[in-house]
Every structure is written in C-alpha cells, then in structure tokens.
C-alpha positions as CSV (number, residue, x, y, z in Angstrom):
1,E,-0.2,-0.1,-0.1
2,K,2.8,2.3,0.7
3,N,4.4,1.5,-3.0
4,R,0.5,2.8,-4.1
5,P,1.1,6.0,-4.6
6,K,4.4,6.2,-6.1
7,V,3.2,3.2,-8.7
8,T,-0.3,5.7,-9.5
9,L,2.5,8.9,-9.8
10,V,4.7,7.0,-12.2
11,D,1.6,6.2,-14.4
12,H,-0.1,9.1,-14.5
13,V,2.7,10.5,-15.4
14,M,3.6,8.4,-18.0
15,A,-0.4,8.4,-19.8
16,K,0.6,12.1,-19.4
17,R,3.5,12.6,-21.3
18,M,2.8,10.0,-23.5
19,R,-0.7,12.2,-25.4
20,Q,0.4,14.4,-28.2
21,E,-0.1,17.6,-26.9
22,D,2.4,17.2,-24.3
23,Y,5.1,16.6,-27.5
24,L,4.6,20.1,-28.5
25,P,3.9,22.3,-25.3
26,F,5.7,25.0,-27.2
27,Q,3.4,27.3,-29.3
28,M,5.3,28.9,-31.5
29,N,3.2,33.1,-31.2
30,P,5.3,36.5,-31.7
31,L,5.1,36.7,-27.2
32,E,6.4,33.3,-26.5
33,T,9.8,33.7,-29.6
34,L,10.2,37.2,-28.0
35,K,10.4,35.5,-24.8
36,V,12.9,32.9,-25.5
37,F,15.2,35.2,-27.4
38,S,15.4,37.3,-23.9
39,R,16.1,34.6,-22.7
40,S,19.3,34.0,-24.1
41,H,22.0,35.9,-25.8
42,L,23.3,34.1,-28.7
43,L,19.6,33.9,-29.9
44,F,19.0,37.8,-29.3
45,R,22.7,37.9,-31.7
46,V,21.0,35.3,-33.8
47,A,18.0,37.0,-34.5
48,I,19.5,40.1,-35.7
49,I,20.9,38.4,-38.0
50,V,18.5,35.7,-39.5
51,F,15.9,38.9,-39.7
52,L,18.8,40.9,-41.8
53,Y,20.2,38.5,-44.0
54,Y,16.5,36.8,-44.9
55,T,14.9,40.3,-45.1
56,G,17.7,40.8,-47.9
57,V,16.7,36.8,-49.7
58,W,13.7,37.7,-50.4
59,A,14.9,40.9,-52.3
60,I,16.5,38.4,-54.9
61,V,13.6,35.5,-54.2
62,S,10.5,38.5,-55.1
63,T,11.1,40.4,-58.1
64,L,14.2,38.4,-59.8
65,M,12.1,37.0,-62.1
66,I,10.1,40.2,-62.7
67,Y,13.5,42.3,-62.9
68,V,15.4,40.1,-65.6
69,T,11.9,40.4,-67.5
70,R,11.1,43.7,-67.8
71,Q,15.0,44.8,-67.6
72,F,17.0,42.5,-69.8
73,A,13.9,41.1,-71.7
74,F,14.5,37.5,-70.5
75,T,13.0,34.6,-72.1
76,Q,11.0,32.3,-70.8
77,M,13.6,29.7,-71.4
78,M,16.0,31.9,-70.1
79,V,14.4,32.3,-67.0
80,G,14.1,28.8,-66.5
81,Q,18.1,28.6,-67.1
82,L,18.5,30.8,-64.1
83,L,16.7,29.4,-62.4
84,S,18.1,25.6,-63.2
85,A,21.3,28.3,-62.5
86,F,20.7,28.3,-58.5
87,G,18.9,24.9,-58.3
88,V,22.2,23.6,-58.7
89,C,24.5,26.1,-56.7
90,T,22.0,25.6,-53.6
91,M,22.7,21.9,-54.2
92,F,25.8,21.5,-54.1
93,A,26.3,24.4,-51.4
94,E,24.0,22.5,-49.1
95,G,25.3,19.7,-50.1
96,V,28.7,19.2,-50.5
97,L,31.2,22.7,-49.8
98,V,29.2,23.1,-45.9
99,R,30.2,19.2,-44.7
100,I,33.6,21.0,-45.9
101,M,33.9,24.2,-44.9
102,V,32.0,24.4,-41.3
103,P,34.2,21.4,-39.8
104,R,37.4,23.1,-40.7
105,L,36.3,26.8,-40.4
106,G,34.0,26.9,-37.7
107,E,30.9,27.7,-37.6
108,R,31.1,31.9,-37.3
109,L,33.5,32.1,-40.4
110,T,31.4,29.9,-42.8
111,L,28.4,32.2,-41.3
112,Q,30.7,35.2,-42.2
113,I,31.7,33.8,-45.9
114,G,28.4,33.0,-46.8
115,L,26.9,36.6,-46.2
116,L,29.5,38.4,-48.0
117,G,29.1,36.1,-50.9
118,F,24.9,37.0,-50.4
119,A,26.4,40.7,-50.9
120,C,28.2,40.1,-53.4
121,Q,25.3,38.5,-55.5
122,C,23.1,41.5,-54.9
123,I,25.8,44.1,-55.3
124,T,26.2,42.3,-58.9
125,I,22.8,41.9,-59.8
126,G,21.9,45.6,-59.2
127,L,25.1,46.7,-60.9
128,A,24.4,43.8,-63.6
129,K,24.4,45.8,-67.6
130,D,24.2,42.4,-69.5
131,T,22.9,39.1,-69.2
132,W,25.3,36.9,-68.4
133,V,26.6,39.2,-65.3
134,L,23.4,37.5,-64.0
135,Y,24.4,33.8,-64.9
136,L,27.5,34.8,-62.9
137,S,25.8,36.2,-60.0
138,M,24.6,32.8,-59.3
139,L,27.7,31.4,-58.5
140,F,27.7,33.6,-55.6
141,S,24.6,32.1,-54.3
142,V,27.2,29.0,-53.8
143,L,28.6,30.7,-51.4
144,S,25.1,32.4,-49.9
145,N,23.5,29.1,-49.1
146,L,26.2,28.4,-46.2
147,V,24.3,30.9,-44.0
148,Y,21.8,29.0,-42.2
149,P,23.4,25.6,-42.2
150,A,25.9,27.4,-40.4
151,L,23.2,29.5,-37.8
152,S,21.4,26.1,-37.7
153,S,24.6,24.1,-36.2
154,M,25.5,27.4,-34.0
155,V,22.6,27.4,-32.2
156,S,22.4,23.3,-32.3
157,R,25.6,24.3,-30.0
158,G,25.2,26.9,-28.5
159,V,21.7,25.9,-26.6
160,G,21.3,23.0,-24.5
161,P,20.3,19.4,-25.5
162,N,16.6,20.4,-24.8
163,Q,16.0,23.2,-26.1
164,V,17.4,23.0,-29.1
165,G,14.1,22.2,-31.4
166,V,12.8,25.7,-29.3
167,A,16.1,27.4,-30.5
168,L,15.1,26.5,-34.0
169,G,12.0,27.1,-34.1
170,A,12.1,30.5,-32.6
171,M,14.7,31.1,-35.7
172,N,12.3,29.9,-38.0
173,G,9.8,32.6,-36.8
174,V,12.1,35.2,-37.6
175,K,12.4,33.7,-41.4
176,A,8.6,33.7,-41.2
177,L,8.1,37.4,-40.4
178,T,10.7,38.2,-43.3
179,E,8.5,36.7,-45.5
180,G,5.9,39.1,-45.0
181,F,8.0,42.0,-44.4
182,G,10.6,40.9,-47.2
183,P,8.1,41.0,-50.5
184,L,6.2,44.5,-49.2
185,C,9.5,46.0,-48.8
186,F,10.8,44.8,-52.1
187,G,8.2,44.7,-54.3
188,A,7.5,48.1,-53.9
189,L,11.2,49.6,-54.2
190,L,11.6,47.6,-57.3
191,F,9.1,49.6,-58.4
192,Q,9.7,52.7,-57.1
193,F,13.1,52.6,-58.9
194,E,12.1,50.5,-62.2
195,D,12.4,53.9,-64.6
196,T,15.1,55.5,-63.0
197,R,18.6,55.1,-63.9
198,L,19.3,52.7,-61.3
199,P,17.2,50.2,-61.3
200,G,18.5,47.7,-59.0
201,A,18.8,49.7,-56.6
202,P,16.9,47.3,-54.7
203,Y,19.5,44.5,-54.7
204,L,21.9,47.2,-53.7
205,I,19.6,47.8,-51.1
206,A,19.6,43.8,-49.8
207,A,23.7,43.9,-50.3
208,M,23.2,46.5,-47.1
209,F,21.4,43.9,-44.7
210,A,23.5,41.5,-46.0
211,I,26.4,43.5,-44.8
212,G,24.4,44.8,-41.4
213,A,24.2,41.0,-40.8
214,L,27.7,40.3,-41.5
215,L,28.5,43.0,-39.0
216,A,26.0,42.1,-36.1
217,S,28.1,38.4,-36.8
218,Y,31.5,39.4,-35.4
219,S,29.6,39.4,-32.1
220,L,29.2,36.1,-31.7
221,K,31.6,33.4,-30.3
222,E,34.6,31.8,-32.5
223,D,34.1,28.6,-31.1
224,G,30.4,28.1,-30.9
225,S,30.2,26.6,-27.4
226,M,27.6,26.7,-25.0
227,G,28.4,28.9,-22.9
228,R,26.1,30.7,-20.3
229,D,23.8,30.6,-23.1
230,G,23.4,27.2,-23.0
231,V,23.6,27.2,-19.3
232,E,20.4,29.7,-18.8
233,M,18.1,27.2,-21.9
234,E,18.9,24.2,-19.7
235,D,18.1,25.1,-16.5
236,I,14.7,26.9,-18.0
237,Q,14.2,23.6,-19.2
238,H,14.8,22.1,-16.0
239,E,12.7,24.7,-13.8
240,E,9.6,24.2,-16.0
241,E,9.3,20.0,-16.4
242,A,9.8,20.4,-12.0
243,E,6.9,22.6,-11.9
244,G,4.9,20.4,-14.6
245,L,6.0,17.1,-12.0
246,L,5.1,19.0,-9.1
247,D,1.3,20.1,-10.5
248,T,1.0,16.6,-11.4
249,F,2.1,15.3,-8.1
250,L,-0.9,17.8,-6.1
251,K,-3.8,16.8,-8.6
252,V,-2.4,13.1,-8.1
253,E,-2.8,13.6,-4.1
254,G,-5.7,15.6,-4.3
255,T,-7.5,12.9,-6.6
256,N,-6.1,10.2,-3.8
257,S,-7.5,12.1,-0.3
258,E,-11.2,12.4,-2.3
259,G,-10.7,9.1,-3.0
C-alpha cells in the first residue's frame, strides 16, 4: 500500500507524457518567440542576423524574375536556365560545400563567408548591364547558401540539448516574419526604381542588409561553445519540468485524498 501512490504517480506521469499535445507544449507565437530570445544572448544575436539576412534574401526571391524580364527581356527559356543555375549552386553548397567548410573553418567564419557572398551577389545583380553578369551572380549563391546551415549548427551547439527544437523554431519564426516584410518592401522598391537610371537599386539595398548581418556576426563566439546561453536554457527547461511534475503530483495527491 505504501508503494501505491508512487506507482500511481509514475503511471499518471507516463500517461500524460504519452499524449500528443504534451509532445508539443511550446506554441510558436510572437510573444513566446520574444520570450525565448530574451532568455539567451546567443539567440538574440542570431535573431538579428536572421532578420537582416532573410529580409535581403526576399529581394531576390520575390522580384528577380520580374526584374530580369523587364530590364533584360529574359525569355521563359532564359528564366528557366537562371533558376536551374541557382538550383545547382544551392545543391552543391548544402550537399557538399557545407560539409567541408563548417568542420574546417567553424560556424562563424562559414557564416561570414556566406553573408559576404550574398552581399556580392546582390551588388552584382544591382549593377548588371549584360545578361551574362546575371548568370555569373548565381555563382555567389554557392556561398550565400552556407548561411542557414552555419547558423543552425551554431544554435544547436549553443543551447542545451533539450532546447534545440525551441531555439530552431524561434529562428524559423523570425524567418517567417521576413516572408511578409521582405516581399512587400522590395516589391515596392522595385516599382519605385524601375524607370530610373539605377533600376537595380533594391538589390544594392539588400546588399546593405547583408553587410549589416555580417557586422552583427562578429558579436558571436568563435568556437560556438555553449557558454552561459546553454546553461540558462537548460536551467529554464529543468525549472519548467520540475513545475510540471510538482503540479502533477499535487493533482494525484488531491485525487487520492478525495478517494
């Protein structure tokens, strides 16, 4: 009889953990995202880099096809070739190059090379006068596609093992924010500069965002160690688990008392 409450508590906790809603206790909304960033200095700095970089990325993603069609009279075949070149560069970067550069150079230097490559890509597109220059700019996407893998690796190493999902989810939340802001901003800029002497100005502005992200990356640690951030995130996780177990125990005790 003395062991019965303990068995009941274990059964109750295990049953509670087996329910689907308890596998996903964290709901990604703006307030929760801000709360996660406020807990970790690393995530706060990463959020700034992600916001600046992906805001600039949407300058290319949302407007490039319109830009090359109107300014360079690209045909459907030429647009397909440009997209194919971009796809090949992306596959090479994420499938091959990142596996070589991150172990040898570290996350921070790989990240900075990627941001510099993206800035060069934007400048090349913005100042292009001939179609071959646009194809050449796609080569820089080999470097720009190193940014997200390097950031993900840095975040995974910089927080506690129980908080990797939350941290990456918060980072993706910032990316999602730029999906609304970026196209709206650069679509309007493309329209404003379309008939000027510098129709590629939106891409030069995107390069400035990339340079801002590059400067912000210097505040990150060289070795990508866990440091204070990982300890803080793990402590928060342990506190939340302890509070959940205490709440469960009190409920079980209340049920046994009523019985």
